[in-house]
Each structure stands twice: as structure tokens, then as C-alpha cells.
Chimera marker file (.cmm) of the C-alpha trace (Angstrom):
<marker_set name="trace">
<marker id="1" x="7.975" y="-104.704" z="120.802" r="1" g="1" b="0" radius="0.5"/>
<marker id="2" x="7.091" y="-106.038" z="117.396" r="1" g="1" b="0" radius="0.5"/>
<marker id="3" x="8.497" y="-104.219" z="114.284" r="1" g="1" b="0" radius="0.5"/>
<marker id="4" x="4.859" y="-104.153" z="112.701" r="1" g="1" b="0" radius="0.5"/>
<marker id="5" x="3.670" y="-101.791" z="115.600" r="1" g="1" b="0" radius="0.5"/>
<marker id="6" x="4.674" y="-98.236" z="115.179" r="1" g="1" b="0" radius="0.5"/>
<marker id="7" x="6.793" y="-96.796" z="118.392" r="1" g="1" b="0" radius="0.5"/>
<marker id="8" x="7.317" y="-93.282" z="119.034" r="1" g="1" b="0" radius="0.5"/>
<marker id="9" x="10.577" y="-92.474" z="120.087" r="1" g="1" b="0" radius="0.5"/>
<marker id="10" x="10.588" y="-89.350" z="122.276" r="1" g="1" b="0" radius="0.5"/>
<marker id="11" x="12.495" y="-87.310" z="124.485" r="1" g="1" b="0" radius="0.5"/>
<marker id="12" x="13.799" y="-88.742" z="127.690" r="1" g="1" b="0" radius="0.5"/>
<marker id="13" x="15.491" y="-86.734" z="130.787" r="1" g="1" b="0" radius="0.5"/>
<marker id="14" x="18.407" y="-88.781" z="131.855" r="1" g="1" b="0" radius="0.5"/>
<marker id="15" x="22.035" y="-88.685" z="130.496" r="1" g="1" b="0" radius="0.5"/>
<marker id="16" x="23.561" y="-91.468" z="128.910" r="1" g="1" b="0" radius="0.5"/>
<marker id="17" x="26.284" y="-92.977" z="131.291" r="1" g="1" b="0" radius="0.5"/>
<marker id="18" x="29.675" y="-94.585" z="130.725" r="1" g="1" b="0" radius="0.5"/>
<marker id="19" x="27.872" y="-98.070" z="130.369" r="1" g="1" b="0" radius="0.5"/>
<marker id="20" x="26.254" y="-96.504" z="127.144" r="1" g="1" b="0" radius="0.5"/>
<marker id="21" x="29.620" y="-96.731" z="125.229" r="1" g="1" b="0" radius="0.5"/>
<marker id="22" x="29.597" y="-100.443" z="125.561" r="1" g="1" b="0" radius="0.5"/>
<marker id="23" x="28.697" y="-102.830" z="122.885" r="1" g="1" b="0" radius="0.5"/>
<marker id="24" x="26.599" y="-106.065" z="122.972" r="1" g="1" b="0" radius="0.5"/>
<marker id="25" x="28.685" y="-109.103" z="120.940" r="1" g="1" b="0" radius="0.5"/>
<marker id="26" x="26.783" y="-112.032" z="119.594" r="1" g="1" b="0" radius="0.5"/>
<marker id="27" x="27.806" y="-114.713" z="116.871" r="1" g="1" b="0" radius="0.5"/>
<marker id="28" x="26.033" y="-113.024" z="114.203" r="1" g="1" b="0" radius="0.5"/>
<marker id="29" x="27.907" y="-109.790" z="114.141" r="1" g="1" b="0" radius="0.5"/>
<marker id="30" x="30.079" y="-110.193" z="111.053" r="1" g="1" b="0" radius="0.5"/>
<marker id="31" x="27.017" y="-110.178" z="108.904" r="1" g="1" b="0" radius="0.5"/>
<marker id="32" x="25.348" y="-107.591" z="110.555" r="1" g="1" b="0" radius="0.5"/>
<marker id="33" x="25.401" y="-103.819" z="109.667" r="1" g="1" b="0" radius="0.5"/>
<marker id="34" x="26.454" y="-101.475" z="112.412" r="1" g="1" b="0" radius="0.5"/>
<marker id="35" x="25.298" y="-98.583" z="113.696" r="1" g="1" b="0" radius="0.5"/>
<marker id="36" x="26.647" y="-95.985" z="115.664" r="1" g="1" b="0" radius="0.5"/>
<marker id="37" x="23.927" y="-94.301" z="117.721" r="1" g="1" b="0" radius="0.5"/>
<marker id="38" x="25.002" y="-90.835" z="119.347" r="1" g="1" b="0" radius="0.5"/>
<marker id="39" x="22.810" y="-89.452" z="121.834" r="1" g="1" b="0" radius="0.5"/>
<marker id="40" x="23.013" y="-87.629" z="125.108" r="1" g="1" b="0" radius="0.5"/>
<marker id="41" x="19.629" y="-88.919" z="126.237" r="1" g="1" b="0" radius="0.5"/>
<marker id="42" x="19.256" y="-92.254" z="127.698" r="1" g="1" b="0" radius="0.5"/>
<marker id="43" x="15.459" y="-92.206" z="127.166" r="1" g="1" b="0" radius="0.5"/>
<marker id="44" x="16.156" y="-92.349" z="123.488" r="1" g="1" b="0" radius="0.5"/>
<marker id="45" x="19.347" y="-94.354" z="123.199" r="1" g="1" b="0" radius="0.5"/>
<marker id="46" x="18.265" y="-97.564" z="125.338" r="1" g="1" b="0" radius="0.5"/>
<marker id="47" x="14.767" y="-97.830" z="123.519" r="1" g="1" b="0" radius="0.5"/>
<marker id="48" x="16.239" y="-97.153" z="120.132" r="1" g="1" b="0" radius="0.5"/>
<marker id="49" x="19.111" y="-99.597" z="120.442" r="1" g="1" b="0" radius="0.5"/>
<marker id="50" x="17.227" y="-102.277" z="121.933" r="1" g="1" b="0" radius="0.5"/>
<marker id="51" x="14.260" y="-101.756" z="118.838" r="1" g="1" b="0" radius="0.5"/>
<marker id="52" x="17.453" y="-101.654" z="116.142" r="1" g="1" b="0" radius="0.5"/>
<marker id="53" x="19.085" y="-104.757" z="117.817" r="1" g="1" b="0" radius="0.5"/>
<marker id="54" x="15.549" y="-106.320" z="117.322" r="1" g="1" b="0" radius="0.5"/>
<marker id="55" x="15.828" y="-105.562" z="113.614" r="1" g="1" b="0" radius="0.5"/>
<marker id="56" x="19.058" y="-107.042" z="113.078" r="1" g="1" b="0" radius="0.5"/>
<marker id="57" x="21.469" y="-104.174" z="113.528" r="1" g="1" b="0" radius="0.5"/>
<marker id="58" x="24.731" y="-104.397" z="115.992" r="1" g="1" b="0" radius="0.5"/>
<marker id="59" x="24.526" y="-100.979" z="117.810" r="1" g="1" b="0" radius="0.5"/>
<marker id="60" x="27.070" y="-99.025" z="119.411" r="1" g="1" b="0" radius="0.5"/>
<marker id="61" x="26.608" y="-96.071" z="121.403" r="1" g="1" b="0" radius="0.5"/>
<marker id="62" x="28.466" y="-92.553" z="122.171" r="1" g="1" b="0" radius="0.5"/>
<marker id="63" x="27.059" y="-89.760" z="124.473" r="1" g="1" b="0" radius="0.5"/>
<marker id="64" x="28.162" y="-86.934" z="122.419" r="1" g="1" b="0" radius="0.5"/>
<marker id="65" x="29.871" y="-86.171" z="119.062" r="1" g="1" b="0" radius="0.5"/>
<marker id="66" x="33.534" y="-86.104" z="120.829" r="1" g="1" b="0" radius="0.5"/>
<marker id="67" x="32.965" y="-89.630" z="121.920" r="1" g="1" b="0" radius="0.5"/>
<marker id="68" x="31.591" y="-90.520" z="118.761" r="1" g="1" b="0" radius="0.5"/>
<marker id="69" x="34.451" y="-89.389" z="117.016" r="1" g="1" b="0" radius="0.5"/>
<marker id="70" x="36.891" y="-91.528" z="119.364" r="1" g="1" b="0" radius="0.5"/>
<marker id="71" x="34.685" y="-94.668" z="118.658" r="1" g="1" b="0" radius="0.5"/>
<marker id="72" x="35.334" y="-93.834" z="114.663" r="1" g="1" b="0" radius="0.5"/>
<marker id="73" x="38.853" y="-94.053" z="115.490" r="1" g="1" b="0" radius="0.5"/>
<marker id="74" x="38.313" y="-98.055" z="116.156" r="1" g="1" b="0" radius="0.5"/>
<marker id="75" x="35.173" y="-98.923" z="114.623" r="1" g="1" b="0" radius="0.5"/>
<marker id="76" x="33.673" y="-97.941" z="110.754" r="1" g="1" b="0" radius="0.5"/>
<marker id="77" x="29.888" y="-97.928" z="111.358" r="1" g="1" b="0" radius="0.5"/>
<marker id="78" x="27.477" y="-98.704" z="108.247" r="1" g="1" b="0" radius="0.5"/>
<marker id="79" x="25.381" y="-95.688" z="109.461" r="1" g="1" b="0" radius="0.5"/>
<marker id="80" x="25.823" y="-93.156" z="112.339" r="1" g="1" b="0" radius="0.5"/>
<marker id="81" x="22.432" y="-91.711" z="113.681" r="1" g="1" b="0" radius="0.5"/>
<marker id="82" x="23.163" y="-88.695" z="115.450" r="1" g="1" b="0" radius="0.5"/>
<marker id="83" x="21.242" y="-86.053" z="117.723" r="1" g="1" b="0" radius="0.5"/>
<marker id="84" x="21.916" y="-82.423" z="116.589" r="1" g="1" b="0" radius="0.5"/>
<marker id="85" x="21.740" y="-80.646" z="120.089" r="1" g="1" b="0" radius="0.5"/>
<marker id="86" x="24.206" y="-82.507" z="122.536" r="1" g="1" b="0" radius="0.5"/>
<marker id="87" x="26.741" y="-81.000" z="124.825" r="1" g="1" b="0" radius="0.5"/>
<marker id="88" x="30.506" y="-81.096" z="124.188" r="1" g="1" b="0" radius="0.5"/>
<marker id="89" x="30.174" y="-81.705" z="120.430" r="1" g="1" b="0" radius="0.5"/>
<marker id="90" x="26.773" y="-81.135" z="118.653" r="1" g="1" b="0" radius="0.5"/>
<marker id="91" x="25.614" y="-83.366" z="115.788" r="1" g="1" b="0" radius="0.5"/>
<marker id="92" x="26.469" y="-80.822" z="113.295" r="1" g="1" b="0" radius="0.5"/>
<marker id="93" x="30.191" y="-80.435" z="114.334" r="1" g="1" b="0" radius="0.5"/>
<marker id="94" x="30.234" y="-84.297" z="114.398" r="1" g="1" b="0" radius="0.5"/>
<marker id="95" x="28.997" y="-84.422" z="110.821" r="1" g="1" b="0" radius="0.5"/>
<marker id="96" x="31.385" y="-81.484" z="110.060" r="1" g="1" b="0" radius="0.5"/>
<marker id="97" x="34.105" y="-83.326" z="111.454" r="1" g="1" b="0" radius="0.5"/>
<marker id="98" x="33.393" y="-86.684" z="109.737" r="1" g="1" b="0" radius="0.5"/>
<marker id="99" x="33.217" y="-84.902" z="106.337" r="1" g="1" b="0" radius="0.5"/>
<marker id="100" x="36.608" y="-83.330" z="106.764" r="1" g="1" b="0" radius="0.5"/>
<marker id="101" x="38.524" y="-86.616" z="107.609" r="1" g="1" b="0" radius="0.5"/>
<marker id="102" x="38.823" y="-88.735" z="104.852" r="1" g="1" b="0" radius="0.5"/>
<marker id="103" x="38.485" y="-92.058" z="106.654" r="1" g="1" b="0" radius="0.5"/>
<marker id="104" x="34.544" y="-91.075" z="107.551" r="1" g="1" b="0" radius="0.5"/>
<marker id="105" x="33.568" y="-88.494" z="104.919" r="1" g="1" b="0" radius="0.5"/>
<marker id="106" x="31.487" y="-91.393" z="103.307" r="1" g="1" b="0" radius="0.5"/>
<marker id="107" x="29.929" y="-92.968" z="106.604" r="1" g="1" b="0" radius="0.5"/>
<marker id="108" x="26.030" y="-92.260" z="106.076" r="1" g="1" b="0" radius="0.5"/>
<marker id="109" x="24.559" y="-89.721" z="108.702" r="1" g="1" b="0" radius="0.5"/>
<marker id="110" x="20.950" y="-89.690" z="109.756" r="1" g="1" b="0" radius="0.5"/>
<marker id="111" x="20.730" y="-86.343" z="111.950" r="1" g="1" b="0" radius="0.5"/>
<marker id="112" x="17.621" y="-86.245" z="114.405" r="1" g="1" b="0" radius="0.5"/>
<marker id="113" x="16.401" y="-83.443" z="116.538" r="1" g="1" b="0" radius="0.5"/>
<marker id="114" x="13.389" y="-82.256" z="118.088" r="1" g="1" b="0" radius="0.5"/>
<marker id="115" x="13.811" y="-78.725" z="116.866" r="1" g="1" b="0" radius="0.5"/>
<marker id="116" x="12.487" y="-78.051" z="113.416" r="1" g="1" b="0" radius="0.5"/>
<marker id="117" x="14.626" y="-78.900" z="110.812" r="1" g="1" b="0" radius="0.5"/>
<marker id="118" x="15.693" y="-75.033" z="109.604" r="1" g="1" b="0" radius="0.5"/>
<marker id="119" x="16.791" y="-74.604" z="113.200" r="1" g="1" b="0" radius="0.5"/>
<marker id="120" x="18.647" y="-78.083" z="113.657" r="1" g="1" b="0" radius="0.5"/>
<marker id="121" x="20.179" y="-77.905" z="110.272" r="1" g="1" b="0" radius="0.5"/>
<marker id="122" x="21.932" y="-74.402" z="110.541" r="1" g="1" b="0" radius="0.5"/>
<marker id="123" x="25.628" y="-74.802" z="109.856" r="1" g="1" b="0" radius="0.5"/>
<marker id="124" x="25.372" y="-77.301" z="107.221" r="1" g="1" b="0" radius="0.5"/>
<marker id="125" x="24.749" y="-74.958" z="104.239" r="1" g="1" b="0" radius="0.5"/>
<marker id="126" x="28.501" y="-75.509" z="103.230" r="1" g="1" b="0" radius="0.5"/>
<marker id="127" x="28.746" y="-79.389" z="103.720" r="1" g="1" b="0" radius="0.5"/>
<marker id="128" x="27.686" y="-81.761" z="100.374" r="1" g="1" b="0" radius="0.5"/>
<marker id="129" x="24.003" y="-82.181" z="99.869" r="1" g="1" b="0" radius="0.5"/>
<marker id="130" x="24.487" y="-86.037" z="99.771" r="1" g="1" b="0" radius="0.5"/>
<marker id="131" x="25.304" y="-88.605" z="102.544" r="1" g="1" b="0" radius="0.5"/>
<marker id="132" x="23.164" y="-87.132" z="105.469" r="1" g="1" b="0" radius="0.5"/>
<marker id="133" x="19.445" y="-87.071" z="106.211" r="1" g="1" b="0" radius="0.5"/>
<marker id="134" x="17.206" y="-85.433" z="108.880" r="1" g="1" b="0" radius="0.5"/>
<marker id="135" x="14.443" y="-86.838" z="110.810" r="1" g="1" b="0" radius="0.5"/>
<marker id="136" x="12.600" y="-85.010" z="113.549" r="1" g="1" b="0" radius="0.5"/>
<marker id="137" x="11.865" y="-86.393" z="116.972" r="1" g="1" b="0" radius="0.5"/>
<marker id="138" x="9.694" y="-87.851" z="118.165" r="1" g="1" b="0" radius="0.5"/>
<marker id="139" x="9.198" y="-90.279" z="115.212" r="1" g="1" b="0" radius="0.5"/>
<marker id="140" x="7.518" y="-93.563" z="114.477" r="1" g="1" b="0" radius="0.5"/>
<marker id="141" x="10.177" y="-96.372" z="114.444" r="1" g="1" b="0" radius="0.5"/>
<marker id="142" x="8.616" y="-97.506" z="110.970" r="1" g="1" b="0" radius="0.5"/>
<marker id="143" x="9.564" y="-94.106" z="109.476" r="1" g="1" b="0" radius="0.5"/>
<marker id="144" x="12.993" y="-94.557" z="111.046" r="1" g="1" b="0" radius="0.5"/>
<marker id="145" x="13.630" y="-98.083" z="109.740" r="1" g="1" b="0" radius="0.5"/>
<marker id="146" x="12.462" y="-96.475" z="106.007" r="1" g="1" b="0" radius="0.5"/>
<marker id="147" x="15.269" y="-94.002" z="106.494" r="1" g="1" b="0" radius="0.5"/>
<marker id="148" x="17.669" y="-96.540" z="107.594" r="1" g="1" b="0" radius="0.5"/>
<marker id="149" x="16.795" y="-98.737" z="104.548" r="1" g="1" b="0" radius="0.5"/>
<marker id="150" x="17.047" y="-96.072" z="102.178" r="1" g="1" b="0" radius="0.5"/>
<marker id="151" x="20.494" y="-95.111" z="103.330" r="1" g="1" b="0" radius="0.5"/>
<marker id="152" x="22.005" y="-98.720" z="103.857" r="1" g="1" b="0" radius="0.5"/>
<marker id="153" x="19.347" y="-101.058" z="103.462" r="1" g="1" b="0" radius="0.5"/>
<marker id="154" x="18.444" y="-104.104" z="106.273" r="1" g="1" b="0" radius="0.5"/>
<marker id="155" x="19.992" y="-105.019" z="109.385" r="1" g="1" b="0" radius="0.5"/>
<marker id="156" x="21.378" y="-108.044" z="108.008" r="1" g="1" b="0" radius="0.5"/>
<marker id="157" x="23.768" y="-107.853" z="104.936" r="1" g="1" b="0" radius="0.5"/>
<marker id="158" x="22.813" y="-110.043" z="101.772" r="1" g="1" b="0" radius="0.5"/>
<marker id="159" x="25.609" y="-112.567" z="101.425" r="1" g="1" b="0" radius="0.5"/>
<marker id="160" x="27.293" y="-110.125" z="98.698" r="1" g="1" b="0" radius="0.5"/>
<marker id="161" x="28.297" y="-108.203" z="101.651" r="1" g="1" b="0" radius="0.5"/>
<marker id="162" x="29.635" y="-104.444" z="101.090" r="1" g="1" b="0" radius="0.5"/>
<marker id="163" x="28.298" y="-101.264" z="102.407" r="1" g="1" b="0" radius="0.5"/>
<marker id="164" x="25.919" y="-98.846" z="100.211" r="1" g="1" b="0" radius="0.5"/>
<marker id="165" x="26.352" y="-95.251" z="100.594" r="1" g="1" b="0" radius="0.5"/>
<marker id="166" x="23.984" y="-92.404" z="99.362" r="1" g="1" b="0" radius="0.5"/>
<marker id="167" x="24.869" y="-90.584" z="96.180" r="1" g="1" b="0" radius="0.5"/>
<link id1="1" id2="2" r="1" g="1" b="0" radius="0.2"/>
<link id1="2" id2="3" r="1" g="1" b="0" radius="0.2"/>
<link id1="3" id2="4" r="1" g="1" b="0" radius="0.2"/>
<link id1="4" id2="5" r="1" g="1" b="0" radius="0.2"/>
<link id1="5" id2="6" r="1" g="1" b="0" radius="0.2"/>
<link id1="6" id2="7" r="1" g="1" b="0" radius="0.2"/>
<link id1="7" id2="8" r="1" g="1" b="0" radius="0.2"/>
<link id1="8" id2="9" r="1" g="1" b="0" radius="0.2"/>
<link id1="9" id2="10" r="1" g="1" b="0" radius="0.2"/>
<link id1="10" id2="11" r="1" g="1" b="0" radius="0.2"/>
<link id1="11" id2="12" r="1" g="1" b="0" radius="0.2"/>
<link id1="12" id2="13" r="1" g="1" b="0" radius="0.2"/>
<link id1="13" id2="14" r="1" g="1" b="0" radius="0.2"/>
<link id1="14" id2="15" r="1" g="1" b="0" radius="0.2"/>
<link id1="15" id2="16" r="1" g="1" b="0" radius="0.2"/>
<link id1="16" id2="17" r="1" g="1" b="0" radius="0.2"/>
<link id1="17" id2="18" r="1" g="1" b="0" radius="0.2"/>
<link id1="18" id2="19" r="1" g="1" b="0" radius="0.2"/>
<link id1="19" id2="20" r="1" g="1" b="0" radius="0.2"/>
<link id1="20" id2="21" r="1" g="1" b="0" radius="0.2"/>
<link id1="21" id2="22" r="1" g="1" b="0" radius="0.2"/>
<link id1="22" id2="23" r="1" g="1" b="0" radius="0.2"/>
<link id1="23" id2="24" r="1" g="1" b="0" radius="0.2"/>
<link id1="24" id2="25" r="1" g="1" b="0" radius="0.2"/>
<link id1="25" id2="26" r="1" g="1" b="0" radius="0.2"/>
<link id1="26" id2="27" r="1" g="1" b="0" radius="0.2"/>
<link id1="27" id2="28" r="1" g="1" b="0" radius="0.2"/>
<link id1="28" id2="29" r="1" g="1" b="0" radius="0.2"/>
<link id1="29" id2="30" r="1" g="1" b="0" radius="0.2"/>
<link id1="30" id2="31" r="1" g="1" b="0" radius="0.2"/>
<link id1="31" id2="32" r="1" g="1" b="0" radius="0.2"/>
<link id1="32" id2="33" r="1" g="1" b="0" radius="0.2"/>
<link id1="33" id2="34" r="1" g="1" b="0" radius="0.2"/>
<link id1="34" id2="35" r="1" g="1" b="0" radius="0.2"/>
<link id1="35" id2="36" r="1" g="1" b="0" radius="0.2"/>
<link id1="36" id2="37" r="1" g="1" b="0" radius="0.2"/>
<link id1="37" id2="38" r="1" g="1" b="0" radius="0.2"/>
<link id1="38" id2="39" r="1" g="1" b="0" radius="0.2"/>
<link id1="39" id2="40" r="1" g="1" b="0" radius="0.2"/>
<link id1="40" id2="41" r="1" g="1" b="0" radius="0.2"/>
<link id1="41" id2="42" r="1" g="1" b="0" radius="0.2"/>
<link id1="42" id2="43" r="1" g="1" b="0" radius="0.2"/>
<link id1="43" id2="44" r="1" g="1" b="0" radius="0.2"/>
<link id1="44" id2="45" r="1" g="1" b="0" radius="0.2"/>
<link id1="45" id2="46" r="1" g="1" b="0" radius="0.2"/>
<link id1="46" id2="47" r="1" g="1" b="0" radius="0.2"/>
<link id1="47" id2="48" r="1" g="1" b="0" radius="0.2"/>
<link id1="48" id2="49" r="1" g="1" b="0" radius="0.2"/>
<link id1="49" id2="50" r="1" g="1" b="0" radius="0.2"/>
<link id1="50" id2="51" r="1" g="1" b="0" radius="0.2"/>
<link id1="51" id2="52" r="1" g="1" b="0" radius="0.2"/>
<link id1="52" id2="53" r="1" g="1" b="0" radius="0.2"/>
<link id1="53" id2="54" r="1" g="1" b="0" radius="0.2"/>
<link id1="54" id2="55" r="1" g="1" b="0" radius="0.2"/>
<link id1="55" id2="56" r="1" g="1" b="0" radius="0.2"/>
<link id1="56" id2="57" r="1" g="1" b="0" radius="0.2"/>
<link id1="57" id2="58" r="1" g="1" b="0" radius="0.2"/>
<link id1="58" id2="59" r="1" g="1" b="0" radius="0.2"/>
<link id1="59" id2="60" r="1" g="1" b="0" radius="0.2"/>
<link id1="60" id2="61" r="1" g="1" b="0" radius="0.2"/>
<link id1="61" id2="62" r="1" g="1" b="0" radius="0.2"/>
<link id1="62" id2="63" r="1" g="1" b="0" radius="0.2"/>
<link id1="63" id2="64" r="1" g="1" b="0" radius="0.2"/>
<link id1="64" id2="65" r="1" g="1" b="0" radius="0.2"/>
<link id1="65" id2="66" r="1" g="1" b="0" radius="0.2"/>
<link id1="66" id2="67" r="1" g="1" b="0" radius="0.2"/>
<link id1="67" id2="68" r="1" g="1" b="0" radius="0.2"/>
<link id1="68" id2="69" r="1" g="1" b="0" radius="0.2"/>
<link id1="69" id2="70" r="1" g="1" b="0" radius="0.2"/>
<link id1="70" id2="71" r="1" g="1" b="0" radius="0.2"/>
<link id1="71" id2="72" r="1" g="1" b="0" radius="0.2"/>
<link id1="72" id2="73" r="1" g="1" b="0" radius="0.2"/>
<link id1="73" id2="74" r="1" g="1" b="0" radius="0.2"/>
<link id1="74" id2="75" r="1" g="1" b="0" radius="0.2"/>
<link id1="75" id2="76" r="1" g="1" b="0" radius="0.2"/>
<link id1="76" id2="77" r="1" g="1" b="0" radius="0.2"/>
<link id1="77" id2="78" r="1" g="1" b="0" radius="0.2"/>
<link id1="78" id2="79" r="1" g="1" b="0" radius="0.2"/>
<link id1="79" id2="80" r="1" g="1" b="0" radius="0.2"/>
<link id1="80" id2="81" r="1" g="1" b="0" radius="0.2"/>
<link id1="81" id2="82" r="1" g="1" b="0" radius="0.2"/>
<link id1="82" id2="83" r="1" g="1" b="0" radius="0.2"/>
<link id1="83" id2="84" r="1" g="1" b="0" radius="0.2"/>
<link id1="84" id2="85" r="1" g="1" b="0" radius="0.2"/>
<link id1="85" id2="86" r="1" g="1" b="0" radius="0.2"/>
<link id1="86" id2="87" r="1" g="1" b="0" radius="0.2"/>
<link id1="87" id2="88" r="1" g="1" b="0" radius="0.2"/>
<link id1="88" id2="89" r="1" g="1" b="0" radius="0.2"/>
<link id1="89" id2="90" r="1" g="1" b="0" radius="0.2"/>
<link id1="90" id2="91" r="1" g="1" b="0" radius="0.2"/>
<link id1="91" id2="92" r="1" g="1" b="0" radius="0.2"/>
<link id1="92" id2="93" r="1" g="1" b="0" radius="0.2"/>
<link id1="93" id2="94" r="1" g="1" b="0" radius="0.2"/>
<link id1="94" id2="95" r="1" g="1" b="0" radius="0.2"/>
<link id1="95" id2="96" r="1" g="1" b="0" radius="0.2"/>
<link id1="96" id2="97" r="1" g="1" b="0" radius="0.2"/>
<link id1="97" id2="98" r="1" g="1" b="0" radius="0.2"/>
<link id1="98" id2="99" r="1" g="1" b="0" radius="0.2"/>
<link id1="99" id2="100" r="1" g="1" b="0" radius="0.2"/>
<link id1="100" id2="101" r="1" g="1" b="0" radius="0.2"/>
<link id1="101" id2="102" r="1" g="1" b="0" radius="0.2"/>
<link id1="102" id2="103" r="1" g="1" b="0" radius="0.2"/>
<link id1="103" id2="104" r="1" g="1" b="0" radius="0.2"/>
<link id1="104" id2="105" r="1" g="1" b="0" radius="0.2"/>
<link id1="105" id2="106" r="1" g="1" b="0" radius="0.2"/>
<link id1="106" id2="107" r="1" g="1" b="0" radius="0.2"/>
<link id1="107" id2="108" r="1" g="1" b="0" radius="0.2"/>
<link id1="108" id2="109" r="1" g="1" b="0" radius="0.2"/>
<link id1="109" id2="110" r="1" g="1" b="0" radius="0.2"/>
<link id1="110" id2="111" r="1" g="1" b="0" radius="0.2"/>
<link id1="111" id2="112" r="1" g="1" b="0" radius="0.2"/>
<link id1="112" id2="113" r="1" g="1" b="0" radius="0.2"/>
<link id1="113" id2="114" r="1" g="1" b="0" radius="0.2"/>
<link id1="114" id2="115" r="1" g="1" b="0" radius="0.2"/>
<link id1="115" id2="116" r="1" g="1" b="0" radius="0.2"/>
<link id1="116" id2="117" r="1" g="1" b="0" radius="0.2"/>
<link id1="117" id2="118" r="1" g="1" b="0" radius="0.2"/>
<link id1="118" id2="119" r="1" g="1" b="0" radius="0.2"/>
<link id1="119" id2="120" r="1" g="1" b="0" radius="0.2"/>
<link id1="120" id2="121" r="1" g="1" b="0" radius="0.2"/>
<link id1="121" id2="122" r="1" g="1" b="0" radius="0.2"/>
<link id1="122" id2="123" r="1" g="1" b="0" radius="0.2"/>
<link id1="123" id2="124" r="1" g="1" b="0" radius="0.2"/>
<link id1="124" id2="125" r="1" g="1" b="0" radius="0.2"/>
<link id1="125" id2="126" r="1" g="1" b="0" radius="0.2"/>
<link id1="126" id2="127" r="1" g="1" b="0" radius="0.2"/>
<link id1="127" id2="128" r="1" g="1" b="0" radius="0.2"/>
<link id1="128" id2="129" r="1" g="1" b="0" radius="0.2"/>
<link id1="129" id2="130" r="1" g="1" b="0" radius="0.2"/>
<link id1="130" id2="131" r="1" g="1" b="0" radius="0.2"/>
<link id1="131" id2="132" r="1" g="1" b="0" radius="0.2"/>
<link id1="132" id2="133" r="1" g="1" b="0" radius="0.2"/>
<link id1="133" id2="134" r="1" g="1" b="0" radius="0.2"/>
<link id1="134" id2="135" r="1" g="1" b="0" radius="0.2"/>
<link id1="135" id2="136" r="1" g="1" b="0" radius="0.2"/>
<link id1="136" id2="137" r="1" g="1" b="0" radius="0.2"/>
<link id1="137" id2="138" r="1" g="1" b="0" radius="0.2"/>
<link id1="138" id2="139" r="1" g="1" b="0" radius="0.2"/>
<link id1="139" id2="140" r="1" g="1" b="0" radius="0.2"/>
<link id1="140" id2="141" r="1" g="1" b="0" radius="0.2"/>
<link id1="141" id2="142" r="1" g="1" b="0" radius="0.2"/>
<link id1="142" id2="143" r="1" g="1" b="0" radius="0.2"/>
<link id1="143" id2="144" r="1" g="1" b="0" radius="0.2"/>
<link id1="144" id2="145" r="1" g="1" b="0" radius="0.2"/>
<link id1="145" id2="146" r="1" g="1" b="0" radius="0.2"/>
<link id1="146" id2="147" r="1" g="1" b="0" radius="0.2"/>
<link id1="147" id2="148" r="1" g="1" b="0" radius="0.2"/>
<link id1="148" id2="149" r="1" g="1" b="0" radius="0.2"/>
<link id1="149" id2="150" r="1" g="1" b="0" radius="0.2"/>
<link id1="150" id2="151" r="1" g="1" b="0" radius="0.2"/>
<link id1="151" id2="152" r="1" g="1" b="0" radius="0.2"/>
<link id1="152" id2="153" r="1" g="1" b="0" radius="0.2"/>
<link id1="153" id2="154" r="1" g="1" b="0" radius="0.2"/>
<link id1="154" id2="155" r="1" g="1" b="0" radius="0.2"/>
<link id1="155" id2="156" r="1" g="1" b="0" radius="0.2"/>
<link id1="156" id2="157" r="1" g="1" b="0" radius="0.2"/>
<link id1="157" id2="158" r="1" g="1" b="0" radius="0.2"/>
<link id1="158" id2="159" r="1" g="1" b="0" radius="0.2"/>
<link id1="159" id2="160" r="1" g="1" b="0" radius="0.2"/>
<link id1="160" id2="161" r="1" g="1" b="0" radius="0.2"/>
<link id1="161" id2="162" r="1" g="1" b="0" radius="0.2"/>
<link id1="162" id2="163" r="1" g="1" b="0" radius="0.2"/>
<link id1="163" id2="164" r="1" g="1" b="0" radius="0.2"/>
<link id1="164" id2="165" r="1" g="1" b="0" radius="0.2"/>
<link id1="165" id2="166" r="1" g="1" b="0" radius="0.2"/>
<link id1="166" id2="167" r="1" g="1" b="0" radius="0.2"/>
</marker_set>
């Protein structure tokens, strides 16, 4: 689907399987920004992964916060897009774990949830107010891309390289 047409990313009904933890390789991956997509809903992960890859991002996936933290042990993404409501370890718990780990504390995080922000953000009161944002599901893909651009820029890094983080 072309990026100039809004796409709604809603709620799916299948859980993410083991195959979701894989990553797609390619010649341009060295210059692409990497997004870690964390959600237990196959109906969210697959279309969102495809759309983000079509915008020039390298997308890695995990089915819950615990799996995502294991991925972070081997890969440093430019951004993590994390569902709030997941089994095993939810998005707020994952954000808290990331912020308490010096190696991951400055990775920008975009939390997403179908529940209202006031409900989804319970437990974030003691976290720093910067370095993460929230977007409500379902969202237009254009709104997601705008949030990503505000946090880390576009899919391909400029020739100067480097990661940007929120302040």
C-alpha cells in the first residue's frame, strides 16, 4: 500500500508465533534505521512490519516484553514500538526495565495501546517524561510515521549517520 494513503492499523486476533522473531536481511541494512516491534497480535505485527519496511526501516519483532529484552541483548534498535497490553511482560514493564538498564535507557520507545492513555500509562508516573511517547490504536499509518519521524527521523539514515534521541 502506498504511504500516501492512510492505513488503519487495528487489532488482530492471532498471536505472534516463533517466526515473528526473525529478521529480514538485505544489502541496505547497514544504512537503514532499525525498529524493534513488540506486540503479541499477529494482525498488528505483520501489516505494520510490511508497511515500515516499505518506508525503508529494518524491522525486528518480538511477541512480548521479555522476548524483546532478550533481543536487546544482541541488537540496538533506533526505536522500539511496544504494545502496552501483552502477556509475560507488558509494555510498561518493558519500558521500566529498559530505563533501568544503562545499555538501553536511551533507546526511544513508542508505546501503543487500544485502551485510553490514562489506563495504558498506569505505572509510568515514576519514569522520566522524555524518551518515549504514546499512540492510541487503531491509528493511521501517517500518524505513526509522523511520531517515528519526531523521535528518530526517516527510514534511512542521512550520510552523516548517528542516532537521534528525544530530550
